[in-house]
Every structure is written in structure tokens, then in C-alpha cells.
VOGULO-313840 format. One record per residue: residue in three letters; x, y, z of N, C-alpha, C in turn. Coordinates in steps of 0.1 Angstrom, whole numbers, padded with zeros to 4 digits, always signed. Each point is the difference from the previous one (the first is absolute). Layout:
N
ALAXYZXYZXYZ ...
This chain:
104
MET-0015+0070-0205-0013-0001+0007+0003-0006+0015 ASN-0008+0006+0011+0002-0004+0012-0011-0007+0004 PHE+0000-0011+0006-0012-0010+0004-0002+0008+0015 LEU-0013-0003+0003-0009+0005+0011+0008-0006+0013 THR+0004+0008+0009+0003-0005+0014-0010+0002+0008 THR-0004-0012+0003-0010+0000+0010+0006-0004+0014 SER-0011+0003+0010+0007-0003+0015+0004-0012+0002 ALA-0008-0011-0008+0007-0016+0005+0013+0000-0005 LEU+0005+0007-0011+0011+0000-0010+0010+0004+0010 LEU-0003+0011+0003+0011+0008+0011+0003-0008+0009 ASP-0011-0003+0008+0004-0011+0014+0006-0011-0002 SER-0001-0007-0011+0006-0010-0004+0015+0002-0002 VAL+0003+0012-0006+0013+0005-0003+0008+0002+0012 VAL-0007+0006+0007+0006+0005+0014+0002-0012+0009 LEU-0011-0008+0000+0004-0014+0008+0011-0010-0006 ALA+0000+0000-0014+0010-0008-0006+0016+0007+0003 PHE+0001+0011+0002+0014+0007+0004+0001-0003+0013 LEU-0009+0002+0010+0000-0003+0014+0005-0014+0004 ASN-0006-0009-0011+0002-0016+0003+0014-0001+0001 ASN+0007+0007-0007+0016-0006-0002+0008+0008+0012 SER-0003+0012+0005+0006+0005+0010-0008+0012+0005 ASP+0002+0003+0016-0006+0014+0004+0007+0010-0009 SER-0007+0013+0001+0002+0012-0006-0006+0012+0007 TYR+0009+0010+0000-0005+0012+0003-0008+0008-0011 GLY-0011+0011+0004-0006+0008-0010+0007+0003-0012 TYR+0010+0005+0001+0007+0005-0010+0005-0007-0012 ILE+0006-0010+0006+0008-0011-0009-0012-0007-0006 LEU-0012-0004+0007-0011-0008-0005-0006+0008-0014 THR+0000+0012+0004-0008+0011-0010+0010+0001-0013 GLN+0012-0001+0003+0009+0001-0013-0003-0013-0007 ASN-0001-0012+0006+0000-0012-0005-0014-0002-0009 VAL-0011+0002+0006-0014+0000-0004-0002+0010-0011 THR+0007+0014+0000-0001+0007-0011+0009-0004-0011 LYS+0011-0006+0003+0006-0005-0015-0009-0012-0006 THR-0009-0006+0004-0008-0010-0004-0013+0004-0005 LEU-0007+0009+0008-0015+0006-0002+0004+0015+0000 GLU-0009+0006-0009+0000+0014+0002-0010+0004+0007 VAL+0004+0003+0012-0006+0005+0012+0005+0012+0007 SER-0006+0008+0006+0007+0011+0009+0001-0006+0015 GLU+0011+0008+0008-0005-0001+0015-0012+0001+0006 SER-0007+0010-0005-0013+0002+0002-0011-0011+0000 THR+0006-0011-0009-0010-0011-0001+0005-0011+0009 LEU+0015-0004+0000+0004-0009+0008-0002+0001+0012 TYR+0002+0010+0008-0001+0004+0015-0014-0007+0006 PRO-0012+0006-0009-0010-0005+0005-0004-0015-0002 ALA+0007-0007-0010+0000-0014-0002+0006-0006+0010 LEU+0011+0003+0005+0008-0002+0009-0009-0001+0014 ARG-0008+0010+0004-0007+0001+0010-0011-0011+0001 ARG-0005+0001-0012-0012-0010-0005+0004-0015+0004 LEU+0013-0003-0006+0006-0013+0004+0000-0004+0014 GLN+0005+0009+0007+0003+0001+0014-0013-0003+0008 LYS-0010+0010-0003-0014-0002+0007-0005-0015-0003 SER+0001-0003-0012-0006-0012-0003+0009-0014+0006 GLY+0010+0004+0007+0009-0010+0004+0009-0008-0006 ASN+0005+0006-0013+0008-0005-0010+0014+0003+0003 LEU+0001+0009+0005+0011+0008+0005+0004+0005+0015 GLU+0013+0001+0004+0000+0005+0013+0012+0012+0000 THR+0002+0006+0008+0011+0011+0000+0007-0001+0012 TYR+0014+0006-0001+0008-0002+0011+0009+0014-0003 ASP+0006+0005+0011+0008+0011-0003+0014-0005+0005 GLN+0011+0008-0007+0014-0002+0000+0006+0011+0000 THR+0011+0002+0007+0006+0012-0003+0013-0004-0006 GLU+0003+0006-0009+0014+0000-0007+0005+0015-0003 ASN+0013-0001+0002+0010+0014+0001-0011+0012+0004 GLY-0005-0005+0011-0007+0012+0006-0015+0006-0004 ARG-0004-0008-0009-0012+0002-0006-0010-0014+0001 ASN-0012+0005+0006-0010-0010+0000-0007-0005-0013 ARG+0000-0014-0004-0007-0003-0009-0010-0012+0002 ARG-0010+0001-0006-0011-0008-0002+0000-0010-0006 TYR+0002-0014+0005+0002-0010-0010-0014-0007-0002 TYR-0003-0008-0012-0013-0007+0001+0005-0013-0001 ARG-0009-0008+0003+0004-0017+0000-0013-0007-0004 ILE+0002-0009-0008-0013-0008-0004-0003-0009+0009 THR-0010+0001+0004-0007-0012+0010-0004-0015-0005 LYS-0004-0009+0009-0004-0014-0008-0012+0002-0005 GLY-0009+0008+0004-0015+0003-0008+0005+0008-0014 GLY+0011+0009+0003+0005+0006-0014+0006-0011-0011 LYS+0008-0011+0008+0004-0009-0009-0012-0008-0008 GLU-0010-0003+0006-0011-0005-0004-0007+0006-0011 LYS-0001+0013+0003-0006+0009-0010+0007+0001-0013 LEU+0012+0001+0001+0011-0002-0011-0002-0012-0007 LYS-0001-0011+0007-0003-0013-0007-0013+0001-0009 GLU-0012+0006+0006-0012+0003-0006+0002+0008-0013 TYR+0008+0008-0001+0000+0013-0010+0012-0009-0011 LEU+0008-0008+0004+0008-0006-0008-0010-0014-0010 THR-0009-0003+0008-0010-0011-0007-0009+0009-0011 GLN-0003+0010+0004-0009+0011-0008+0007+0003-0012 TRP+0013+0005+0003+0008+0004-0010+0006-0011-0010 GLU+0000-0010+0004+0002-0013-0009-0011-0002-0008 GLN-0011+0000+0004-0013-0004-0009-0001+0013-0007 ALA-0001+0013+0003-0001+0010-0009+0010+0000-0011 LYS+0012-0004+0002+0012+0001-0009-0004-0013-0009 ALA-0005-0011+0003-0003-0011-0009-0010+0006-0012 LYS-0012+0007+0009-0011+0002-0011+0007+0013-0010 LEU+0009+0008+0003+0008+0010-0008+0007-0007-0010 ASP+0009-0010+0007+0007-0005-0011-0007-0007-0012 LEU-0011-0006+0004-0008-0006-0011-0005+0010-0010 ILE-0001+0011+0005-0007+0013-0008+0012+0003-0010 PHE+0010+0007+0008+0011+0007-0006+0012-0008-0005 GLY-0003-0014+0001+0011-0012-0004-0003-0002-0017 GLY-0012+0005-0006+0000-0003-0012+0001+0011-0009 VAL+0001+0012+0007+0002+0013-0007+0014+0000-0005 LYS+0000+0006-0014+0014+0003-0005+0004+0014+0003 LYS+0012+0000+0002+0009+0012+0005+0004+0009-0012 
């Protein structure tokens, strides 16, 4: 069974990956899709949404003659990630109470 992937969950995962280091689109897509079952056509609009809301910024860098667009988390993005982490811990604690008593 797959749990629903909401935009908040996707945004939080993207911000968490970028909190560790900047990344260009292809590598970021590979990392996120290993974690969540989302397609590139879902991820790139999320990146644009996060950029528009001021949580991400981009810069271009040429490597081996190819231009790559890198994504970097902003100060606002780090604050948003903290909010998401708090919400995650609250939801997880509630679910642990429910699922903790279930026998496997």
C-alpha cells in the first residue's frame, strides 16, 4: 500500500534533500523518486512552486560543456523545513499511538 503523497510531503522531502547540499534537477529527481513514488512531471512543478514561494533559489553552472540548473534552499526554505519537521513529529507521534498497539 502506498500512502498519499501530498504537496506538503513532497515539498518537505525536496527541502530536506536540499538542506544537505545544492543539487541540479536530474540528481534531485533521482533522489526524490527513490523516496516517494512521484514522476518528474510532478516534481518540477513542485520545484517551481517552492521557488515562487521563496523557499528555493536557482543558479546555473556549466559542467563538461553542459549547463545545469542548480537548486538551493533559502533561509525561508530552512524555516519552512523546520515547520514541516514539527508537523511531521506531531503526526508521527499520533500515528505511533495508533499503530503501536497493533500486532504484526
